[in-house]
C-alpha positions as CSV (number, residue, x, y, z in Angstrom):
1,M,23.3,-91.1,-17.8
2,S,21.7,-94.2,-19.3
3,F,23.2,-96.5,-22.1
4,S,21.3,-98.7,-24.6
5,L,21.9,-102.3,-25.2
6,A,23.7,-101.6,-28.4
7,D,26.3,-99.0,-26.4
8,E,26.9,-102.0,-23.6
9,Q,27.5,-104.4,-26.4
10,K,29.9,-102.2,-28.1
11,A,31.6,-101.2,-25.1
12,G,32.0,-105.0,-24.1
13,Q,33.4,-105.7,-27.7
14,L,36.0,-102.9,-26.7
15,R,36.9,-104.3,-23.5
16,D,37.5,-107.9,-25.1
17,R,39.6,-106.2,-28.1
18,H,42.0,-104.7,-25.2
19,Q,42.2,-107.8,-23.5
20,Q,43.5,-109.4,-26.4
21,L,45.8,-106.3,-27.1
22,G,47.1,-106.8,-23.6
23,K,47.9,-110.5,-23.9
24,L,49.5,-110.0,-27.3
25,G,51.5,-107.1,-25.6
26,S,52.6,-109.3,-22.8
27,T,54.2,-111.8,-25.0
28,R,56.2,-109.5,-27.0
29,S,59.6,-109.0,-25.9
30,G,63.2,-109.0,-26.6
31,S,63.6,-107.3,-30.0
32,N,60.2,-105.2,-29.7
33,N,61.1,-104.1,-26.1
34,K,63.4,-101.2,-27.6
35,K,60.4,-100.3,-30.2
36,N,58.1,-100.2,-27.5
37,T,60.0,-98.2,-25.2
38,N,60.5,-95.5,-28.3
39,S,56.6,-95.7,-28.9
40,S,56.1,-95.0,-25.4
41,K,58.3,-92.2,-25.3
42,L,56.6,-90.6,-28.5
43,F,53.2,-90.9,-26.8
44,S,54.5,-89.8,-23.4
45,S,55.8,-86.6,-25.2
46,Q,52.5,-86.0,-26.4
47,G,51.0,-86.4,-22.8
48,K,49.3,-89.5,-23.5
49,A,49.9,-93.4,-24.5
50,S,48.1,-94.5,-27.5
51,H,47.7,-98.2,-26.0
52,E,45.8,-96.8,-22.7
53,Y,42.4,-96.6,-24.6
54,P,41.1,-97.5,-28.0
55,T,42.3,-95.3,-30.7
56,E,38.4,-94.1,-31.2
57,F,38.8,-92.2,-28.2
58,Y,41.7,-90.2,-29.6
59,C,41.5,-87.2,-31.7
60,P,43.1,-87.7,-35.1
61,I,44.2,-84.1,-34.9
62,S,45.9,-83.8,-31.6
63,H,46.3,-87.4,-30.8
64,C,44.8,-86.8,-27.3
65,L,42.1,-88.5,-25.5
66,M,39.0,-86.3,-26.6
67,L,36.9,-84.4,-23.9
68,E,33.9,-83.3,-26.3
69,P,34.1,-85.6,-29.3
70,V,32.2,-84.0,-32.5
71,M,31.3,-85.8,-35.9
72,D,31.4,-84.6,-39.3
73,R,28.9,-85.7,-42.2
74,E,31.3,-88.4,-43.2
75,G,31.3,-90.2,-39.7
76,N,34.9,-88.8,-38.6
77,T,35.3,-87.8,-35.1
78,Y,37.5,-85.0,-33.6
79,E,38.1,-83.3,-30.6
80,R,35.7,-79.9,-30.8
81,T,38.5,-77.4,-30.1
82,S,40.9,-79.3,-32.5
83,I,38.6,-79.4,-35.3
84,E,37.7,-75.6,-35.0
85,Q,41.1,-74.6,-34.8
86,W,41.7,-76.6,-37.9
87,L,38.5,-75.2,-39.8
88,S,39.6,-71.3,-38.8
89,K,42.5,-72.1,-41.5
90,H,40.9,-74.7,-44.0
91,N,37.6,-75.5,-45.2
92,T,38.2,-79.3,-46.1
93,S,38.2,-82.2,-43.9
94,P,41.7,-83.0,-42.2
95,I,40.9,-86.7,-43.1
96,T,39.3,-86.9,-46.3
97,R,40.1,-83.5,-47.8
98,N,36.4,-83.1,-48.7
99,S,34.5,-79.9,-47.8
100,L,33.9,-79.1,-44.5
101,N,32.6,-76.4,-42.1
102,A,31.9,-75.9,-38.5
103,N,28.0,-76.2,-39.1
104,H,28.5,-79.7,-40.2
105,L,29.7,-80.9,-36.7
106,V,27.5,-82.6,-34.1
107,V,28.4,-84.2,-30.8
108,N,29.0,-87.9,-30.8
109,R,26.7,-88.8,-28.1
110,A,27.4,-92.6,-28.5
111,L,31.3,-92.4,-28.4
112,V,30.7,-90.0,-25.1
113,G,28.8,-92.5,-23.4
114,L,31.1,-95.3,-24.1
115,M,34.2,-93.2,-22.8
116,E,32.4,-92.1,-19.8
117,L,31.6,-95.9,-19.4
118,E,35.2,-97.1,-20.1
119,L,36.8,-94.4,-17.6
120,N,34.3,-95.3,-14.9
121,R,34.9,-98.9,-15.3
122,R,38.8,-98.4,-15.2
123,G,38.3,-96.0,-12.4
124,D,40.8,-93.5,-14.4
125,Q,40.5,-90.8,-11.4
126,P,42.7,-88.6,-12.9
127,E,40.8,-88.3,-16.2
128,L,37.5,-88.3,-14.3
129,E,38.5,-85.3,-12.5
130,K,39.9,-83.9,-15.7
131,R,36.6,-84.3,-17.3
132,K,35.1,-83.0,-14.3
133,A,36.9,-79.9,-14.0
134,W,36.6,-79.7,-17.8
135,Q,32.6,-80.0,-17.4
136,K,32.5,-77.3,-15.0
137,Q,34.5,-74.9,-16.7
138,K,32.0,-75.6,-19.9
139,E,29.4,-74.9,-17.9
140,R,30.8,-71.3,-16.4
141,N,31.6,-70.4,-20.0
142,E,28.1,-71.1,-21.0
143,K,26.8,-69.3,-18.1
144,E,29.0,-66.2,-18.9
145,R,28.1,-66.5,-22.6
146,N,24.4,-66.5,-21.6
147,E,25.0,-63.6,-19.1
148,K,26.9,-61.6,-22.0
149,E,24.3,-62.4,-24.5
150,R,21.5,-61.2,-21.6
151,R,23.4,-57.9,-21.0
152,E,23.7,-57.4,-24.7
153,Q,20.1,-57.8,-25.4
154,E,19.2,-55.7,-22.4
155,R,21.7,-52.9,-23.9
156,Q,20.2,-53.4,-27.3
157,Q,16.6,-52.8,-25.6
158,Q,18.1,-49.8,-23.8
159,L,19.0,-48.2,-27.2
160,Q,15.9,-49.3,-28.9
161,Q,14.1,-47.4,-25.8
162,Q,16.5,-44.5,-26.2
163,R,15.8,-44.2,-30.0
164,Q,12.4,-44.7,-29.6
165,Q,12.1,-41.9,-26.8
166,Q,14.3,-39.7,-29.1
167,H,11.8,-40.2,-31.8
168,H,9.1,-39.4,-29.4
169,N,10.8,-36.1,-28.4
170,N,11.5,-35.3,-31.9
171,N,7.7,-36.0,-32.9
172,Y,6.8,-33.5,-29.9
173,I,9.1,-30.9,-31.0
174,E,7.7,-31.1,-34.3
175,L,4.2,-30.9,-33.1
176,E,4.9,-28.2,-31.0
177,R,6.4,-26.2,-33.7
178,R,3.7,-26.7,-35.9
179,R,1.2,-25.6,-33.2
180,V,3.4,-22.4,-32.7
181,L,3.3,-21.6,-36.2
182,Q,-0.5,-22.1,-36.5
183,E,-0.9,-19.9,-33.7
184,Q,1.2,-17.2,-35.5
185,R,-0.7,-17.6,-38.8
186,D,-4.0,-17.5,-36.7
187,S,-2.7,-14.4,-34.9
188,R,-2.1,-12.8,-38.3
189,R,-5.3,-13.5,-40.0
190,R,-6.9,-12.2,-36.8
191,I,-4.9,-9.1,-36.7
192,A,-5.7,-9.1,-40.7
193,S,-9.2,-9.7,-40.3
194,E,-9.7,-6.8,-37.6
195,Q,-8.0,-4.5,-39.7
196,A,-10.1,-5.2,-42.6
197,A,-13.3,-5.0,-40.4
198,E,-11.9,-1.6,-39.3
199,E,-11.4,-0.6,-42.7
200,T,-14.8,-1.7,-43.7
201,F,-16.3,0.0,-41.0
202,Q,-14.4,3.2,-41.8
203,S,-15.6,3.1,-45.2
204,S,-19.3,2.5,-44.1
205,E,-19.1,5.6,-42.0
206,K,-17.5,7.4,-45.1
207,L,-20.3,6.0,-47.1
208,E,-23.1,6.9,-44.9
209,S,-21.9,10.4,-44.4
210,D,-21.7,10.9,-48.0
211,I,-25.3,9.5,-48.2
212,I,-26.5,11.9,-45.7
213,A,-24.7,14.8,-47.3
214,R,-26.1,13.9,-50.8
215,V,-29.5,13.7,-49.2
216,E,-29.0,16.9,-47.5
217,A,-28.0,18.4,-50.9
218,A,-31.2,17.0,-52.6
219,V,-33.5,18.6,-49.9
220,N,-31.6,21.9,-49.6
221,K,-30.3,22.0,-53.4
222,R,-26.9,22.9,-52.6
223,T,-23.4,22.0,-54.1
224,L,-21.3,19.4,-52.6
225,H,-17.4,19.4,-52.7
226,C,-15.6,16.1,-52.9
227,D,-12.3,14.7,-54.2
228,L,-14.0,14.0,-57.6
229,G,-15.1,18.0,-57.9
230,V,-18.3,19.7,-57.7
231,Y,-21.8,18.0,-58.1
232,Y,-25.4,18.0,-56.8
233,G,-25.5,14.6,-55.7
234,Q,-29.2,13.3,-55.5
235,M,-32.2,15.3,-56.2
236,V,-35.9,14.7,-56.6
237,I,-37.7,16.9,-59.7
238,D,-41.3,16.4,-60.4
239,G,-41.4,13.0,-58.7
240,W,-38.2,11.8,-60.7
241,L,-35.0,10.8,-58.6
242,W,-32.0,12.0,-60.4
243,E,-28.4,10.6,-59.4
244,G,-25.1,12.0,-60.8
245,G,-23.6,15.2,-61.6
246,N,-25.5,18.5,-62.6
247,P,-29.0,17.6,-63.9
248,D,-28.2,19.5,-67.3
249,G,-25.4,16.6,-67.9
250,Y,-25.0,13.1,-67.8
251,G,-26.9,11.0,-65.2
252,T,-29.6,8.8,-64.1
253,W,-33.5,9.5,-63.7
254,T,-35.9,7.2,-62.1
255,N,-39.4,7.4,-61.5
256,P,-41.8,5.2,-59.1
257,D,-43.4,3.6,-62.0
258,G,-40.0,1.5,-62.7
259,N,-38.9,3.8,-65.8
260,K,-35.3,4.7,-65.9
261,Y,-33.2,6.8,-67.9
262,V,-29.4,6.9,-68.1
263,G,-27.8,9.4,-70.2
264,H,-27.5,13.1,-71.1
265,S,-30.0,15.8,-69.7
266,K,-30.7,19.4,-70.5
267,N,-33.1,21.6,-68.4
268,S,-33.6,18.5,-66.3
269,K,-35.0,16.3,-69.4
270,P,-33.5,13.8,-71.7
271,D,-31.6,15.5,-74.2
272,G,-28.6,14.1,-76.0
273,N,-27.8,10.3,-76.4
274,G,-29.1,8.3,-73.5
275,T,-30.9,4.5,-72.8
276,W,-34.7,4.7,-71.6
277,T,-35.8,1.6,-70.2
278,W,-39.6,0.9,-69.6
279,A,-40.9,-1.0,-66.4
280,N,-42.5,-3.6,-68.7
281,G,-38.9,-4.3,-70.3
282,D,-39.0,-2.1,-73.6
283,K,-35.8,0.0,-74.3
284,Y,-34.9,2.7,-76.8
285,V,-31.1,3.4,-77.3
286,G,-30.4,6.5,-79.3
287,E,-30.8,10.2,-79.4
288,W,-33.0,12.4,-77.6
289,K,-34.3,16.1,-77.7
290,N,-36.4,17.6,-75.2
291,N,-37.4,14.7,-73.6
292,K,-38.4,13.0,-77.0
293,M,-37.1,10.3,-79.2
294,H,-35.3,12.3,-81.8
295,G,-32.6,11.3,-84.0
296,H,-31.1,8.1,-84.7
297,G,-32.1,5.3,-82.3
298,T,-33.2,1.7,-81.6
299,Y,-36.5,0.6,-80.3
300,T,-36.5,-3.0,-78.7
301,W,-39.4,-4.9,-77.3
302,A,-39.3,-6.5,-74.0
303,D,-39.2,-10.0,-76.0
304,G,-36.1,-8.6,-77.9
305,T,-38.1,-8.0,-81.1
306,I,-37.0,-4.6,-82.5
307,K,-39.8,-2.4,-83.5
308,H,-37.5,0.4,-85.3
309,S,-33.9,1.0,-85.7
310,G,-33.2,3.9,-87.8
311,E,-34.3,7.8,-87.7
312,W,-37.0,9.0,-85.0
313,V,-39.1,12.4,-85.1
314,N,-41.0,13.3,-81.9
315,D,-41.3,10.0,-80.5
316,Q,-42.3,8.4,-83.8
317,P,-40.2,6.4,-86.5
318,K,-39.3,8.5,-89.4
319,K,-41.2,7.1,-92.5
């Protein structure tokens, strides 16, 4: 350990002071002898003699030679263990009674250097050995504390890894659950789609059978029986395609020119209420008789203009 010139000067001043105190103590005897004896007994009972070293080397709380002197913000120095024990029960300085806590304490390195210098100068081997043992114990405690902190840090890291692994496992389980649910939904959709396709296929087959039956009925002019009753189906009469029930009833007539009639018929001709739509867009809605506009009805041109709305006689508006 190196010391500055100021530390050496201070140590020299302390030595001069002790020499003066030693001379003064050697001249005192007689009446003071009893007092010194009582004082020696007092400090002997405390384990230290106050006159052996400067008072600055002693803790004001324990009155023992300090091993690890620490200083507060006001410049007062204490043994670390003593002041920490004091502060565990108080929040003020034991000297000034001002506010104080452990965070305000710093090592008094200047005093540590002076004490080591003085101990070595005097060759106080018991005290030096005591300090060496204390220093080794301090290093062991520091090592144990560091080791404990390291183990705690490793434990925390392991816990963090376990939490992360658990989180990963939970995510994997959730993803797997979602995958299974999605597969189940897809399977249900596929089955429903297959069922719908099968139903559509069956409906198509039924529709195809009905169409074939209707064509055969139109060719053979024979009746067909179905769930809805008896009807003739599709027929071709004089170039007109008939769709519906009995031609002497309600149905649809369509010719190759694009003209179309939807309504009642009699003797295979429009007769009764019905709608005739010409290929050019003209339309008549009203009453028919023997394939002619006859009765009340409305004729509308393709552009929406009404030609006549009222009574008709043999395809002519009634005047």
